[in-house]
N, C-alpha and C positions, 0 to 999 in steps of 0.2 A: 410693484411696478418699477422698472428700472428708469432712472433719470437719463433722459436723452439731451444732447446739446440743442439749445434753442428753445427747449420746452418752457423753462422758466420765463423767458421773455414772451412767449405766446401766451402764458397764463396771465402775465401782467397786462398784456394787450387786450385780452378777453375781459378782464376786470374792469379796465378803463372804458371799454365799449359798453360794459353793462352798468356804468355809473359810479365806480369807485373813484373816491376823491383822496389821493394819497397825502394831501396836505391837512386831511382831517386828523385830530389827535385820537389815539386810542384805536381800539378795535372797531373799524368803522364799515366793514364789508365782509359778508360771507359769500364765497363764490361757489355755487354748486354747478358742477359739470356732469353731463350724461356721458355714456359710452360713446354715443355719436360725437359729442364735443371733443372727447380724448382722441378719437380717431381723426377728426379733422386737424387737432393740433399736432398729432404725432406723425400723420401721413400714413399710418397703418393702424389696425386695430389694436387696442392695448393688450399686453400680455402680462399676466400676473404671476409671480413666482412665490410659492409658499415654501420657505426654507426647510421647515420641520416636515414637509410631505415629500421630500425627495427619497428615491430609492436608495 
């Protein structure tokens, strides 16, 4: 999936809404997102590119 401008900030906002505490030491949170979550974050359905599957 290609990285889009603003996507990282939206991922952080989503994690904060779901209870992530960035001041906690170590790996404190796993963020699971669905295809619908990604569509809401990106504004369009996600498109995946598999480099080795190109023509």
